[in-house]
Phi, psi and omega in degrees: 000139190290339183271009172276121190254348181216160184300140173261121175236095196247138169247125175263123177246148178172150179300156174308130180088003181281350176102022180300319180296319179295315180296321179300314181299318180292320179298315182295330179287318183276337182234079188295345179282352181266138172249167185221150169235123174251119181297325179296315179296318179300316182293319179296325176297316180294323178296316180297322182282346180072028179288165177306315180289332177294316179295319178296314182297319182300315182293321183290316182297321180299332179272355179084011180270173179260152180293139179304145184308312184303317184293312184287324179297316179299316181297314182294318180301317178300317182289324177301316178292316183297325182266004178063031179287346181275004173279125188299340182267357182282146173251132184201169173222149175250135180237113175095359178210134002280159180250352178210171185296326178298311178297325181295319179298316181295317178299313181300319180299316180294313184291316184295330179292344178245016179056041183224044182293156175303142175237004173201134175234124182238126175266130173270111185261099181239132180304142184300320182294330177292316180299314182297323176295321181299313188292332178292335182253010187265133174230150188229144167268102189303314184300324184258341184084003179295136186246136177238153174229127186297340182275309187237352179214060185286153174293154180297320175246122184308129176081002183236145176292137183297326186274312188258340185077005180283158183295147173269157183227161168269138174293149182303328184264007180276063170224151189304319185292308181296322183291322177299321178295321179294320179294318179298318178296317179301313181298319181296321184271340188274331180305311177298329180292318178296318178297321180299310182285334177297327179299332182271356179074020183246006182272131175227166179222140173235139190233142176172168181265343181228160177296328180291334176279320185286318190299316178303324177295317182293316179298315179298322178297315180297316180297318182294318185285328192243007173261012176244151181287000000 
């Protein structure tokens, strides 16, 4: 959008299933100057390729645990370099990383050394019962990362991706028991992360039960923050 006057370096925070991927897609459509890195998409890519970190991640995700800091930090650093996100004039967003204060410190050190520190952190505040209902109805096209929900965003042909016609799948961790564990882990690790970014004055929160309620708030926030010098 032409009225964005300075680079956007955004971190989206939210529990698994809170809609970070959906919000990212909408942001990229409305703000074409922004690029994105999704830690979840990166890990699923590594799993598909059968890389060492992919095999490690697959086993960990099935148990509902989080990837070790060293592994995910290394992966994200490589992607930051590959996508030229360390250029101070670049606009981008991160989805799903960092997930704890340790990862945040490492990320900040990398970004600040290139004069490209985060300038906005937004938490997607979605009720837990809404998230659990979503994952029970969620299906994914693994190769592209496209996400469908049988309730509000069903595929045109049941069980098939709209673009390729290929079969949709359930993610290994998309079951209520594993997902509840992931949400509990997220809450435990994210409170210190929110406190960390709040100290810098860049933390904001948007609240709602659906993506259609949350996105207008998020869009307005981006326009407000980055259409000023």
